[in-house]
C-alpha positions as CSV (number, residue, x, y, z in Angstrom):
1,X,-9.7,10.2,12.1
2,X,-6.2,8.4,11.4
3,X,-3.3,9.4,9.4
4,X,-3.3,7.0,6.5
5,X,0.1,6.9,4.2
6,X,-0.7,5.4,0.4
7,X,2.1,4.5,-1.6
8,X,1.4,3.1,-4.9
9,X,2.4,3.8,-8.7
10,X,-0.6,4.5,-10.5
11,X,-1.9,7.7,-10.0
12,X,-5.6,6.9,-10.1
13,X,-5.2,4.6,-7.4
14,X,-3.8,6.8,-5.5
15,X,-6.5,9.6,-6.0
16,X,-9.8,6.9,-5.7
17,X,-7.7,5.7,-2.2
18,X,-7.5,9.2,-1.4
19,X,-10.6,9.9,-2.3
20,X,-12.5,7.6,-0.2
21,X,-10.4,8.0,3.2
22,X,-10.6,11.4,3.0
23,X,-14.6,11.0,3.3
24,X,-14.0,8.6,5.9
25,X,-12.7,11.4,7.6
26,X,-9.2,10.5,7.4
27,X,-6.1,12.3,6.8
28,X,-4.4,11.0,3.6
29,X,-0.7,11.4,2.7
30,X,0.4,9.9,-0.8
31,X,3.2,8.7,-2.1
32,X,3.7,7.6,-5.9
33,X,7.4,5.4,-5.3
34,X,8.5,3.8,-2.1
35,X,11.4,6.4,-0.9
36,X,8.9,9.6,-1.3
37,X,6.5,6.7,0.9
38,X,9.4,6.4,3.6
39,X,10.1,10.3,3.6
40,X,6.3,11.0,3.7
41,X,6.7,8.6,7.5
42,X,9.4,9.8,9.1
43,X,7.7,13.2,8.5
44,X,3.9,12.6,8.8
45,X,4.5,9.6,11.2
46,X,1.0,8.4,10.1
47,X,-1.0,5.4,11.9
48,X,-1.5,3.4,9.7
49,X,0.6,2.7,6.3
50,X,-1.8,1.1,2.8
51,X,1.5,0.0,0.4
52,X,1.5,-2.1,-2.6
53,X,3.3,-4.4,-3.9
54,X,4.6,-4.1,-7.5
55,X,5.9,-0.9,-7.5
56,X,8.9,-0.3,-10.1
57,X,12.1,0.0,-8.3
58,X,11.4,-0.8,-5.4
59,X,9.2,-3.3,-4.2
60,X,6.2,-2.7,-1.7
61,X,7.8,-6.0,0.7
62,X,10.9,-3.7,1.0
63,X,8.4,-1.1,2.6
64,X,7.1,-3.3,4.7
65,X,10.1,-4.7,6.0
66,X,11.2,-1.4,6.8
67,X,8.4,-0.2,9.1
68,X,5.6,-3.6,9.8
69,X,7.6,-2.7,13.4
70,X,7.2,0.8,13.5
71,X,3.2,0.9,12.2
72,X,0.7,-1.1,11.0
73,X,1.0,-2.1,7.1
74,X,-1.8,-3.4,4.6
75,X,-0.1,-5.1,1.8
76,X,-2.5,-5.1,-1.3
77,X,-1.5,-6.0,-4.9
78,X,-3.6,-6.5,-8.9
79,X,-1.5,-8.2,-10.0
80,X,-3.4,-11.0,-11.0
81,X,-4.9,-14.5,-9.1
82,X,-1.9,-16.5,-9.9
83,X,0.9,-13.6,-8.7
84,X,-1.5,-12.9,-6.0
85,X,-1.5,-15.6,-3.6
86,X,2.3,-16.3,-3.4
87,X,3.1,-12.5,-2.9
88,X,0.2,-11.3,-0.5
89,X,1.7,-14.1,1.7
90,X,5.3,-13.1,1.4
91,X,3.7,-10.3,2.5
92,X,2.4,-10.7,5.8
93,X,5.8,-13.2,6.5
94,X,7.6,-10.3,5.9
95,X,5.3,-8.3,8.4
96,X,2.4,-6.7,6.9
97,X,-0.7,-6.3,9.3
98,X,-3.7,-7.4,6.7
99,X,-3.7,-7.8,2.8
100,X,-5.7,-7.3,0.3
101,X,-5.7,-8.7,-3.5
102,X,-7.2,-7.6,-6.6
103,X,-8.0,-9.7,-9.9
104,X,-8.3,-7.4,-12.4
105,X,-7.5,-10.5,-15.5
106,X,-11.0,-11.0,-15.9
107,X,-12.5,-8.1,-16.5
108,X,-15.1,-7.2,-19.7
109,X,-14.9,-3.8,-21.1
């Protein structure tokens, strides 16, 4: 069982990731902002951090820059195909261990 910190400003996505990771047997900590996530990292010392790239105020790249030497970080983005490629490449350059992107621009209602 891993201890996983998930940082995202979308409550629905946090809930989904918490449910999936918890069912897989992991202990999950949730943060809705980079500041809250960094504070949780310092007190909980997770084995893995999953962070969104596009978060208001402080972006996920700042989280990656601060934590990548201490813990594996997965960067994720739902910012759309055009923005996604460049920002996820930047995340890798900042030290992200892995990246994952979603393109919701073609969602059908």
